[in-house]
C-alpha positions as CSV (number, residue, x, y, z in Angstrom):
1,M,158.4,54.7,45.7
2,R,156.0,54.7,48.6
3,K,158.9,55.0,51.1
4,W,160.1,58.1,49.2
5,L,156.6,59.6,49.2
6,V,156.3,59.0,53.0
7,G,159.7,60.4,53.7
8,G,159.0,63.4,51.4
9,G,155.6,63.9,53.2
10,F,157.3,64.0,56.6
11,G,159.9,66.4,55.2
12,L,157.2,68.7,53.8
13,L,155.3,68.5,57.1
14,A,158.5,69.4,59.0
15,L,159.1,72.4,56.7
16,V,155.5,73.5,57.3
17,I,155.9,73.1,61.1
18,F,159.2,74.9,61.2
19,G,157.8,77.7,58.9
20,F,154.8,78.1,61.3
21,I,157.0,78.2,64.3
22,G,159.2,80.8,62.6
23,L,156.3,83.0,61.7
24,A,154.9,82.7,65.2
25,T,158.1,83.6,66.9
26,W,160.3,85.7,64.7
27,E,159.0,89.2,65.6
28,P,160.3,89.5,69.2
29,F,163.7,88.4,68.2
30,F,163.8,90.6,65.2
31,A,162.7,93.6,67.4
32,E,165.4,92.8,69.9
33,R,165.4,93.9,73.5
34,G,165.0,97.6,74.3
35,A,167.5,99.7,76.2
36,E,167.1,100.3,79.9
37,P,166.8,103.9,81.1
38,P,169.7,105.2,83.3
39,A,169.9,103.3,86.6
40,E,168.0,105.2,89.3
41,T,166.1,104.5,92.5
42,Y,162.5,105.7,92.7
43,S,159.9,105.7,95.5
44,A,156.3,107.1,95.3
45,E,153.3,107.0,97.5
46,I,149.9,106.3,95.9
47,I,146.7,107.1,97.7
48,R,143.5,106.1,95.9
49,D,140.4,108.0,96.8
50,E,136.9,106.6,97.1
51,Y,136.6,106.4,93.3
52,G,140.0,104.8,92.8
53,V,141.6,108.0,91.4
54,P,145.3,107.9,92.2
55,H,147.0,110.7,94.0
56,I,150.7,110.3,93.7
57,Y,153.3,111.8,96.0
58,G,157.1,111.8,95.9
59,A,160.2,113.6,97.1
60,R,161.2,114.4,93.5
61,D,159.2,115.0,90.3
62,A,160.9,112.0,88.9
63,D,159.6,109.8,91.8
64,V,156.1,111.0,91.0
65,A,156.5,110.2,87.3
66,F,157.5,106.7,88.3
67,G,154.4,106.5,90.4
68,I,152.2,107.8,87.5
69,A,153.3,104.9,85.3
70,M,152.8,102.3,88.1
71,A,149.3,103.6,89.0
72,H,148.2,103.8,85.3
73,A,149.5,100.4,84.6
74,E,147.5,99.0,87.6
75,D,144.4,100.4,86.0
76,D,145.0,99.9,82.2
77,F,148.2,98.1,81.4
78,T,146.7,96.7,78.2
79,T,146.3,100.2,76.6
80,L,149.7,101.3,77.8
81,Q,151.3,98.3,76.0
82,D,149.5,99.3,72.8
83,V,150.9,102.8,73.0
84,I,154.4,101.5,73.7
85,A,154.1,99.1,70.8
86,M,153.2,102.1,68.6
87,S,156.2,104.0,70.0
88,R,158.5,101.2,68.8
89,G,156.9,100.4,65.5
90,R,155.5,97.1,66.6
91,F,151.8,97.7,66.9
92,G,151.0,95.4,63.9
93,A,152.2,92.4,66.0
94,I,149.3,93.2,68.4
95,A,146.6,94.7,66.2
96,G,147.2,93.1,62.8
97,Q,146.7,95.1,59.6
98,D,145.4,98.2,61.3
99,G,148.3,98.2,63.6
100,A,150.7,97.7,60.7
101,A,149.3,100.8,59.1
102,V,150.2,102.8,62.2
103,D,153.7,101.3,62.1
104,Y,154.0,102.4,58.5
105,V,153.2,105.9,59.6
106,Y,155.7,105.6,62.4
107,H,158.5,104.9,59.9
108,L,157.1,107.4,57.3
109,L,157.2,110.2,59.8
110,D,160.6,109.0,61.2
111,A,159.2,109.2,64.8
112,R,162.2,107.3,66.2
113,G,164.6,109.6,64.3
114,T,162.8,112.6,65.6
115,A,163.3,111.3,69.2
116,E,166.9,110.4,68.6
117,R,167.7,113.8,67.2
118,N,165.8,115.9,69.8
119,Y,165.5,114.0,73.0
120,P,169.1,114.3,74.2
121,G,168.8,118.1,73.8
122,L,165.9,118.4,76.2
123,P,166.5,119.8,79.7
124,A,167.9,117.2,82.2
125,D,164.9,117.4,84.5
126,T,162.5,116.7,81.6
127,R,164.5,113.7,80.5
128,A,164.6,112.5,84.1
129,L,160.8,112.7,84.2
130,F,160.5,110.6,81.0
131,D,163.2,108.1,82.1
132,A,161.4,107.7,85.5
133,Y,158.1,107.1,83.8
134,A,159.7,104.5,81.5
135,S,161.2,102.8,84.6
136,G,157.7,102.6,86.2
137,L,156.4,100.8,83.1
138,N,159.4,98.5,83.1
139,Q,158.8,97.8,86.8
140,Y,155.2,96.9,86.3
141,A,156.0,94.7,83.3
142,A,158.6,92.8,85.3
143,D,156.2,92.3,88.2
144,H,153.3,91.1,86.1
145,P,154.7,89.0,83.2
146,A,151.4,87.2,82.7
147,E,149.9,90.5,81.5
148,L,152.4,91.0,78.7
149,K,151.0,91.0,75.1
150,L,154.3,91.0,73.3
151,A,157.7,89.6,74.1
152,N,160.6,92.0,74.3
153,L,158.4,95.0,74.4
154,F,160.0,96.0,77.7
155,P,162.3,97.5,78.9
156,V,161.7,100.9,77.4
157,N,163.4,104.2,78.1
158,G,162.5,107.9,77.9
159,M,163.4,108.1,74.3
160,D,160.9,105.4,73.4
161,V,158.2,107.3,75.2
162,A,159.2,110.5,73.4
163,A,158.9,108.7,70.0
164,G,155.3,108.1,70.8
165,F,154.7,111.8,71.2
166,A,156.4,112.4,67.8
167,L,154.1,109.8,66.2
168,R,150.7,110.9,67.7
169,Q,150.8,114.7,68.0
170,P,150.4,115.5,64.2
171,F,147.2,113.6,64.0
172,F,145.4,116.0,66.3
173,F,145.4,118.6,63.5
174,G,144.5,116.1,60.8
175,L,147.6,114.7,59.2
176,N,145.9,111.4,58.6
177,G,143.5,113.3,56.3
178,V,146.5,114.0,54.1
179,I,148.5,110.7,54.4
180,Q,145.7,108.3,53.7
181,P,144.5,109.7,50.3
182,L,148.1,110.0,49.2
183,V,148.9,106.4,50.1
184,S,145.7,105.1,48.6
185,G,145.8,107.4,45.5
186,E,142.4,108.9,46.5
187,P,141.8,112.6,46.1
188,L,142.8,115.0,48.9
189,R,140.1,116.5,51.0
190,R,137.9,119.4,49.8
191,E,140.0,122.0,51.6
192,F,142.7,121.5,49.0
193,G,140.5,123.1,46.4
194,P,139.2,122.0,43.0
195,D,142.4,122.4,41.0
196,I,144.3,119.3,42.2
197,P,146.3,117.8,39.3
198,G,146.4,114.1,38.6
199,F,143.3,113.0,40.6
200,P,140.0,111.5,39.4
201,R,137.3,113.9,38.4
202,D,133.5,113.6,37.6
203,A,131.8,114.7,34.5
204,Q,131.7,118.3,35.6
205,G,135.5,118.3,36.2
206,N,135.2,118.2,40.0
207,V,137.7,116.1,42.1
208,V,135.9,112.9,43.1
209,E,136.2,111.4,46.6
210,T,135.2,107.8,47.3
211,P,133.8,106.5,50.6
212,A,136.9,104.2,50.9
213,A,139.0,107.2,51.6
214,E,137.4,107.9,55.0
215,Q,138.0,104.3,56.2
216,T,141.6,104.4,55.0
217,A,142.1,107.6,56.9
218,R,141.0,106.0,60.1
219,N,143.3,103.0,59.6
220,F,146.3,105.3,59.3
221,S,145.6,107.2,62.5
222,P,147.3,106.1,65.7
223,L,144.5,107.9,67.6
224,G,141.8,105.4,66.7
225,A,138.9,105.2,64.4
226,D,137.3,108.5,65.5
227,A,140.3,110.7,65.6
228,A,139.0,112.8,62.7
229,L,136.0,113.7,64.9
230,A,137.9,114.6,68.0
231,G,136.1,117.6,69.6
232,S,135.7,119.3,72.9
233,N,134.1,122.3,74.7
234,A,135.9,124.7,77.0
235,F,134.6,127.6,79.1
236,A,136.2,130.2,81.3
237,V,134.3,132.9,83.2
238,A,135.7,135.8,85.2
239,P,134.3,136.7,88.7
240,A,132.4,139.8,87.5
241,K,130.4,137.6,85.1
242,S,130.0,134.6,87.4
243,G,128.9,136.6,90.4
244,G,131.6,134.7,92.4
245,P,134.4,132.4,91.4
246,T,136.7,132.4,88.5
247,T,135.5,129.3,86.7
248,L,137.2,126.9,84.2
249,I,135.2,124.1,82.7
250,S,137.0,121.3,80.8
251,N,134.7,119.2,78.7
252,S,136.8,117.1,76.4
253,H,135.4,114.8,73.8
254,Q,137.7,111.8,73.3
255,P,137.2,108.1,72.7
256,L,136.1,106.5,75.9
257,R,138.7,103.7,75.5
258,G,142.1,103.3,73.9
259,G,145.2,105.3,73.3
260,V,143.7,108.8,73.6
261,A,141.2,108.1,76.4
262,W,141.7,110.3,79.4
263,Y,143.2,109.0,82.6
264,E,142.6,111.1,85.7
265,F,145.1,111.5,88.5
266,S,146.8,114.0,90.9
267,V,150.4,114.6,91.6
268,E,152.4,116.4,94.3
269,S,156.2,116.5,94.9
270,E,158.5,118.3,97.3
271,E,160.0,120.0,94.2
272,G,156.8,122.1,93.8
273,W,154.9,120.0,91.2
274,H,151.2,119.9,92.4
275,F,148.6,119.4,89.7
276,T,145.4,117.5,89.1
277,G,144.0,116.6,85.7
278,A,144.3,113.9,83.1
279,N,146.6,112.6,80.5
280,F,146.6,110.0,77.7
281,P,148.4,106.7,78.1
282,G,152.1,107.1,77.5
283,S,152.5,110.5,79.2
284,P,154.4,111.3,82.4
285,F,152.3,114.4,83.1
286,P,148.8,115.7,82.8
287,F,147.9,117.5,79.5
288,L,145.1,119.6,81.1
289,G,143.7,120.4,84.6
290,H,144.9,122.8,87.3
291,N,147.4,123.5,90.0
292,R,146.7,125.8,93.0
293,H,147.2,129.0,91.0
294,L,145.9,128.3,87.5
295,G,144.5,125.8,85.1
296,W,143.7,125.3,81.4
297,T,141.9,123.0,79.1
298,N,142.1,122.2,75.4
299,T,140.0,121.8,72.3
300,V,141.1,120.5,68.9
301,N,141.5,123.2,66.3
302,R,141.7,122.7,62.5
303,P,144.3,125.0,61.1
304,D,146.0,124.3,57.7
305,M,149.1,122.9,59.2
306,V,150.1,120.6,56.3
307,D,151.5,121.4,52.9
308,V,151.8,118.9,50.0
309,Y,154.4,119.2,47.3
310,Q,154.5,117.3,44.0
311,L,158.0,116.2,43.2
312,E,159.5,116.1,39.7
313,M,161.3,112.8,39.5
314,N,164.0,111.5,37.2
315,E,163.3,108.5,34.9
316,A,164.8,106.1,37.5
317,G,162.6,107.5,40.2
318,D,165.5,107.9,42.7
319,Q,166.1,111.7,42.4
320,Y,163.9,114.8,42.5
321,M,164.4,118.2,41.0
322,L,165.1,121.2,43.4
323,D,166.2,124.6,42.1
324,G,167.4,123.2,38.9
325,E,169.4,120.4,40.4
326,W,168.7,116.7,41.0
327,R,168.7,115.6,44.6
328,D,168.8,112.0,45.8
329,L,165.5,110.7,47.3
330,E,166.2,109.1,50.7
331,E,165.0,105.5,50.7
332,K,164.7,103.1,53.6
333,T,163.2,99.6,53.7
334,V,161.4,98.7,56.9
335,T,159.7,95.5,58.2
336,L,156.2,95.8,59.4
337,P,154.9,93.0,61.6
338,V,151.3,92.0,60.7
339,K,149.6,89.6,63.1
340,L,147.2,87.1,61.4
341,G,145.8,84.7,63.8
342,P,148.6,82.9,65.6
343,I,151.3,84.0,63.2
344,V,153.0,87.3,62.5
345,L,154.0,88.0,58.9
346,P,157.0,90.2,58.1
347,I,155.9,92.7,55.4
348,R,158.6,94.7,53.8
349,Q,157.8,98.3,52.9
350,T,159.9,101.2,51.6
351,V,159.6,104.7,53.0
352,Y,160.9,107.8,51.3
353,R,162.0,111.2,52.4
354,S,163.0,114.5,50.7
355,I,164.2,117.8,52.0
356,H,160.5,118.7,52.3
357,G,159.7,115.8,54.6
358,P,158.0,112.4,54.3
359,V,157.3,111.3,50.7
360,V,154.5,109.1,49.4
361,R,154.3,107.6,45.9
362,N,151.1,106.6,44.2
363,D,149.8,106.3,40.6
364,N,149.3,110.0,40.4
365,G,152.9,110.9,41.2
366,T,155.4,111.5,44.0
367,F,154.3,113.8,46.9
368,A,156.2,115.2,49.8
369,I,154.5,116.3,53.1
370,R,155.6,119.1,55.4
371,Y,153.6,119.9,58.6
372,G,153.7,122.2,61.6
373,G,156.0,120.9,64.4
374,I,157.9,118.6,62.1
375,D,161.0,117.1,63.7
376,Q,160.3,118.9,67.0
377,L,160.0,117.5,70.6
378,N,159.9,120.6,72.7
379,Q,156.3,120.0,73.6
380,L,157.6,117.4,76.1
381,D,159.3,120.2,78.1
382,A,156.6,122.8,77.5
383,Y,153.8,120.6,79.0
384,Y,155.9,119.9,82.0
385,R,156.7,123.7,82.6
386,L,153.0,124.6,82.1
387,N,152.2,122.2,84.9
388,K,154.4,124.2,87.2
389,A,153.5,127.7,86.1
390,T,152.2,129.9,88.9
391,N,150.7,132.9,87.1
392,L,149.5,134.2,83.7
393,E,152.9,135.6,82.8
394,E,154.8,132.3,83.4
395,W,152.0,130.4,81.6
396,Q,152.1,132.7,78.5
397,A,155.9,132.5,78.4
398,Q,155.6,128.7,77.9
399,M,152.9,129.1,75.3
400,A,155.1,131.7,73.4
401,R,157.7,129.0,72.8
402,M,155.3,127.6,70.1
403,A,156.4,124.1,71.3
404,I,153.0,122.5,71.4
405,P,152.0,122.0,67.7
406,S,148.3,122.4,68.0
407,T,145.1,122.6,70.1
408,N,143.3,125.7,71.5
409,F,144.0,126.6,75.1
410,I,141.4,128.1,77.5
411,Y,142.9,129.4,80.7
412,A,141.8,130.7,84.1
413,D,143.6,131.6,87.4
414,E,143.2,132.6,91.0
415,A,143.7,136.3,90.2
416,G,140.6,136.3,88.1
417,N,142.3,136.2,84.7
418,I,140.8,134.3,81.8
419,A,142.5,133.7,78.4
420,Y,142.0,132.0,75.1
421,V,145.0,131.1,72.8
422,Y,144.5,129.7,69.3
423,N,147.6,127.7,69.7
424,A,149.2,126.2,66.6
425,A,152.7,125.9,65.2
426,L,151.4,127.5,62.0
427,P,153.9,127.2,59.2
428,D,155.9,130.5,58.6
429,R,154.9,130.5,54.9
430,P,156.4,133.3,52.7
431,E,153.7,135.8,51.9
432,D,155.3,137.2,48.8
433,T,154.5,134.1,46.7
434,E,151.3,133.8,44.6
435,Q,150.7,130.2,45.7
436,N,147.5,128.4,46.8
437,W,148.9,126.9,50.0
438,R,145.8,124.7,50.3
439,G,146.5,123.1,46.9
440,I,149.4,121.0,45.6
441,L,152.6,123.0,45.7
442,P,155.5,122.6,43.1
443,G,158.2,120.6,44.8
444,D,161.1,122.0,42.7
445,R,161.3,125.4,44.5
446,S,163.1,125.7,47.8
447,D,161.6,129.1,48.5
448,L,158.3,127.3,49.2
449,I,159.9,125.1,51.8
450,W,159.2,127.0,55.0
451,N,161.1,126.5,58.3
452,G,159.6,126.8,61.7
453,A,156.4,128.5,62.9
454,V,155.1,132.0,63.0
455,E,155.7,134.2,66.1
456,Y,153.4,133.8,69.1
457,A,152.3,137.4,68.6
458,E,150.7,136.5,65.2
459,L,148.3,133.9,66.8
460,P,144.7,134.9,67.6
461,K,144.3,135.2,71.3
462,L,142.1,137.0,73.9
463,I,143.1,138.0,77.4
464,N,140.4,139.2,79.8
465,P,137.8,140.2,77.3
466,A,135.2,142.8,78.3
467,S,132.4,140.2,78.2
468,G,133.9,138.3,81.1
469,W,133.6,135.0,79.4
470,L,135.4,132.8,76.8
471,Y,134.6,129.5,75.1
472,N,135.7,127.3,72.3
473,S,133.8,124.3,70.7
474,N,136.2,123.5,67.8
475,N,135.1,126.6,66.0
476,E,137.0,129.5,64.4
477,P,138.8,131.8,66.9
478,Y,136.7,134.8,65.8
479,T,133.7,133.8,67.9
480,A,135.0,133.3,71.4
481,A,133.9,136.1,73.8
482,G,130.8,137.7,72.4
483,A,129.9,140.8,70.4
484,G,132.2,143.7,71.2
485,S,134.9,141.4,72.5
486,D,135.6,139.0,69.6
487,L,138.6,139.2,67.3
488,S,138.2,140.1,63.6
489,P,139.4,137.8,60.9
490,D,140.5,140.8,58.9
491,D,143.4,141.3,61.4
492,F,145.0,138.0,60.5
493,S,146.7,136.9,57.3
494,P,144.8,134.2,55.4
495,I,148.2,132.5,54.8
496,L,148.2,131.5,58.4
497,G,145.6,128.9,57.5
498,V,143.2,129.6,60.4
499,E,139.9,127.7,59.8
500,R,136.7,129.6,59.2
501,K,134.2,127.1,60.6
502,Q,131.5,126.8,63.2
503,T,130.1,123.7,65.0
504,N,126.6,123.4,66.3
505,R,128.1,123.4,69.8
506,S,129.8,126.7,69.0
507,L,126.5,128.2,67.7
508,R,124.7,127.1,70.8
509,A,127.4,128.2,73.3
510,F,127.8,131.6,71.7
511,K,124.0,132.1,71.8
512,L,123.5,130.9,75.3
513,M,126.4,132.7,76.9
514,S,125.6,135.9,75.1
515,E,122.0,135.8,76.3
516,A,122.9,135.1,80.0
517,N,123.1,138.1,82.3
518,L,124.9,136.0,84.9
519,L,127.1,132.9,84.2
520,D,126.8,131.4,87.6
521,R,127.0,127.7,88.3
522,A,123.4,127.0,87.5
523,N,123.5,128.7,84.2
524,L,126.8,127.2,83.2
525,E,125.4,123.7,84.0
526,R,122.4,124.4,81.8
527,I,124.8,125.5,79.0
528,K,127.2,122.6,79.4
529,Y,124.5,120.0,79.3
530,D,122.5,121.6,76.5
531,T,121.2,119.1,73.9
532,A,119.8,121.5,71.3
533,Y,120.7,122.1,67.6
534,E,120.5,125.3,65.7
535,R,119.1,125.1,62.2
536,E,122.3,126.4,60.6
537,S,125.2,124.9,58.6
538,Y,125.0,121.2,57.9
539,V,121.8,120.9,60.1
540,D,120.0,123.3,57.8
541,D,121.3,121.5,54.7
542,L,120.1,118.2,56.0
543,F,116.6,119.5,56.8
544,T,116.3,121.4,53.5
545,A,117.1,118.3,51.6
546,A,114.7,116.2,53.7
547,E,111.9,118.8,53.0
548,A,112.5,118.3,49.2
549,L,112.3,114.5,49.4
550,D,109.6,112.9,47.2
551,V,108.9,109.6,49.0
552,D,105.9,107.6,50.0
553,G,104.9,104.9,52.4
554,E,107.1,104.1,55.5
555,L,109.8,106.4,54.2
556,A,107.4,109.3,54.0
557,E,106.3,108.6,57.5
558,A,110.0,108.7,58.6
559,R,110.6,112.0,56.7
560,D,107.6,113.6,58.4
561,L,108.7,112.4,61.8
562,L,112.2,114.0,61.2
563,L,110.7,117.2,59.9
564,G,108.5,117.5,63.0
565,W,111.4,117.1,65.4
566,D,112.0,119.8,68.0
567,F,115.8,120.0,67.4
568,T,116.7,118.7,70.9
569,A,118.4,115.4,71.7
570,D,116.9,115.3,75.2
571,N,114.9,112.1,75.2
572,E,111.7,114.1,75.2
573,G,109.2,114.5,72.4
574,A,109.0,112.7,69.0
575,G,111.8,112.1,66.5
576,D,114.9,112.1,68.7
577,A,116.0,108.6,67.6
578,I,115.7,109.1,63.9
579,A,117.3,112.6,64.1
580,L,120.2,111.0,66.1
581,L,120.8,108.5,63.4
582,M,120.6,111.1,60.6
583,I,122.7,113.9,61.9
584,R,126.0,112.2,62.8
585,D,127.1,111.5,59.2
586,F,126.4,115.1,58.1
587,M,128.3,116.4,61.1
588,S,131.2,114.1,60.2
589,A,131.2,115.1,56.6
590,E,131.3,118.8,57.5
591,Y,134.1,118.3,60.0
592,G,136.2,116.2,57.7
593,N,135.7,118.4,54.6
594,R,133.8,115.6,52.7
595,P,130.6,115.7,50.6
596,Y,127.4,115.2,52.5
597,P,125.8,111.8,52.2
598,D,122.6,111.2,50.2
599,V,119.6,112.2,52.4
600,E,117.2,109.7,51.0
601,E,119.7,106.9,51.4
602,K,120.5,107.9,55.0
603,L,116.8,108.2,55.8
604,R,116.2,104.7,54.4
605,E,119.1,103.3,56.5
606,A,117.7,104.9,59.7
607,T,114.2,103.7,59.0
608,D,115.4,100.1,58.4
609,H,117.5,100.2,61.5
610,L,114.6,101.4,63.8
611,I,112.0,99.0,62.3
612,T,114.4,96.0,62.4
613,H,115.5,96.5,66.0
614,F,112.6,98.3,67.6
615,G,109.6,97.6,65.4
616,I,108.7,101.3,65.4
617,L,110.1,104.5,63.9
618,D,110.0,106.4,67.1
619,P,111.5,104.5,70.1
620,P,112.7,106.6,73.0
621,M,116.2,107.8,72.1
622,S,117.4,106.6,75.5
623,D,116.5,103.0,74.4
624,L,118.7,103.5,71.3
625,L,121.7,105.3,72.7
626,R,123.5,103.6,75.6
627,L,126.5,103.8,77.8
628,R,127.8,100.3,78.2
629,Q,130.7,98.8,80.2
630,G,130.7,95.2,81.5
631,D,127.2,94.4,82.8
632,V,126.2,98.0,83.2
633,D,123.9,99.4,80.5
634,L,122.6,102.9,80.9
635,P,120.5,105.4,78.8
636,L,122.1,108.5,77.4
637,D,121.1,111.9,76.1
638,G,122.9,114.3,73.8
639,G,123.7,114.2,70.1
640,S,126.7,114.1,67.7
641,D,127.3,117.8,67.9
642,T,125.4,119.1,71.0
643,L,127.1,120.6,74.0
644,R,126.1,117.4,75.9
645,A,128.0,115.3,73.3
646,S,127.3,111.7,72.3
647,T,129.5,112.0,69.2
648,T,130.0,108.6,67.7
649,W,129.0,105.0,68.6
650,Q,129.3,101.4,67.6
651,V,126.1,99.5,66.6
652,D,125.8,96.5,68.9
653,D,124.1,93.2,67.9
654,D,120.8,94.3,69.6
655,G,120.7,97.4,67.4
656,R,121.6,99.7,70.3
657,L,124.2,102.4,69.8
658,Q,127.1,102.0,72.3
659,L,128.8,105.3,72.9
660,V,132.5,105.2,71.9
661,H,133.3,108.9,71.6
662,G,131.8,112.0,73.2
663,D,131.8,113.7,76.6
664,S,134.6,112.0,78.4
665,F,136.7,113.6,81.2
666,I,134.9,116.6,82.6
667,Q,136.5,118.9,85.2
668,W,134.9,122.0,86.8
669,V,137.3,124.3,88.6
670,E,136.5,127.3,90.8
671,W,138.7,129.9,92.5
672,N,136.7,132.0,95.0
673,E,138.5,135.0,96.3
674,G,140.4,134.3,99.4
675,E,139.7,130.6,99.2
676,P,141.9,127.7,98.0
677,V,141.0,126.2,94.6
678,S,138.4,123.5,94.4
679,S,137.2,121.3,91.6
680,R,134.9,118.5,90.6
681,S,135.2,115.9,87.8
682,I,133.7,112.8,86.2
683,Q,134.7,110.0,83.8
684,P,132.2,107.9,81.8
685,F,133.3,104.6,83.3
686,G,135.7,104.6,86.2
687,S,139.4,104.7,86.9
688,A,140.1,101.1,86.2
689,T,138.9,101.2,82.6
690,T,140.2,97.8,81.5
691,R,139.9,95.9,84.9
692,P,136.5,94.3,85.0
693,H,137.0,92.8,88.4
694,S,137.7,96.3,90.0
695,R,134.9,98.1,91.7
696,H,136.2,101.2,89.8
697,Y,135.5,99.7,86.4
698,T,132.0,101.2,86.3
699,D,131.5,103.2,89.5
700,Q,131.2,106.6,87.8
701,M,128.8,105.6,85.1
702,Q,125.5,106.5,86.8
703,M,126.8,109.9,87.9
704,F,128.0,110.5,84.4
705,V,124.6,109.7,82.9
706,D,122.8,111.8,85.6
707,H,125.0,114.9,84.8
708,E,126.7,114.7,88.2
709,L,130.3,115.5,89.2
710,K,132.3,114.0,92.0
711,P,134.8,115.9,94.2
712,V,138.4,116.2,93.2
713,H,140.6,115.9,96.3
714,F,143.3,118.3,95.4
715,W,144.6,118.9,98.9
716,R,146.4,116.2,100.8
717,E,144.2,116.4,103.9
718,D,141.2,115.8,101.7
719,V,142.9,112.9,100.0
720,L,143.7,111.2,103.3
721,A,140.2,111.8,104.6
722,N,138.7,110.1,101.5
723,A,141.4,107.4,101.0
724,S,140.3,103.9,100.1
725,R,143.9,102.5,99.7
726,R,147.4,103.8,100.5
727,Y,150.6,102.2,99.5
728,V,154.2,102.8,98.3
729,V,155.7,101.7,95.0
730,E,159.5,101.5,94.6
731,S,161.9,100.5,91.9
732,N,163.8,97.2,92.4
């Protein structure tokens, strides 16, 4: 009997060991090896300037794209691998449950299918660019096997890179805010109106929203935890108003690390591609910046780009009704890798699709989603052509393609033109239907399933306004150029879904730019780094509620400190720290169409935090808010919705708030008449964002904190004069 037990015990142990080995090793083999891009030989020269910014040169555009991948991998291969894993539906094998949620969305949106259907139809030179970029990633991976996070992640090809675009782009206009409540069975956001069927309601009949919904939204976003708060400021000033140069200021607010953190570089090829700016990991070209003739920058806009349909299902749940006929619901079972410690679990999930688009089932019913830019990849070509445009006419011709699904564009050029385009692939919804397009639509009517976007002529836009200036701070397009120059909302159909919202940054920018007689460099710097709040919108709601609080003791002292605040997050005067802690969640709720938090509860949280970690209610805000990277720890100014933006943070163990999202890549471009273009820029950390041993890991931090900019060496002679390293990268 004992012998049998011992033998059985060893057998059980063997099964456990084999099971553990299987769970630890199955995923790379299941994923299989990716396909190589077409065989090609590439060579690029990389010159790094005194701040480590790479300037990449090549005979062909494709050579430059190869060099972009190599240079970026040298500085941040860890993030590039995350992005590639997302692009192949394998992020869960790296990031666990949060990564698996992204992989689920990858399959739900059919990102790979979008790439397979559309990538082959792109122009040959665009595909060559993507294949060359993929080859650069493969080359770096082959040369540095010790840095690999995941087996069989490489090689990749241009189609893999394209799939990443198909996955991530819809989240810039808030698709995660629709997917997450549908998946979790939570109510949709407030913008969908109070008449949503089938969702929980309070005693007054209002749709209820739970705090869990916000966290779930973040988990489903491939852009990171703060994607829903993505902001930015952008300014353009004509020579008559600046008193000198045409000026373009790019002031993007992105996470400082991760898959949508800006990476700065310059490119120049013998085929005419000469551009400086920044991209996100996984892109073979800059998304914003300038060439010698023109430049542009972007801000996130918030149009209604997503429609939700409730499907009428048959009893078996495998067919839906459309125009009086049953249609088969497409069904596909996928395997999501979920890393848990040393093992990776294979989790099976089913994704559905109807003629409308992706389908999500929950306890409230079956819902289909349709969004602007669905099943499109022309943005890959449009960004490339924008890089090479030489004048306003060529630039607008690319914008008119409606290929880039969303984001505002602010433009300026050497001829003195400035422009603003409320760019969005707004659904071409039929206007002769009496439907609430912000509510749940009936899924049994094909006449409500729109195809494509509205015409470019229908978008709000301004070219060379009389005021001589333009701005956007994630606000409605009807405040952009000042009184007498602004567009009227009455001229645009409400079915377009253009948002009618302001931010504090918009209120401040509009006020300060309208008041300035001259928008020269000094005045623009004052505006760009402004730290003030207007008592309007959510700020007024917060302070009105605080004034009505009936509290005593320490909480009353905290309330009075808040009410005595001077409405500037400038590290001067009393109340900056407690105001910083209070305002962010109100800004976040307004931006995300959620109910405001309870004022007394937030005041108590802020009070407890300050007393616990500082022992007083009014520490200097600069002691509370910090820019941290490695061993460098610096004070910051600015608030969650000020023009000098310190938008969101993580709370470190010492109670300090480490900035994770806010002012990030800043670029200041000037065209003086008769002179070549010049520009300056700054990053919060440095070029080598994940390389602690590099001197460019933190070498821009002090300048960033001090509101300083460094020179951009756009012209080759300047690059050579300021070179710190020069080398050639080639394909094997």
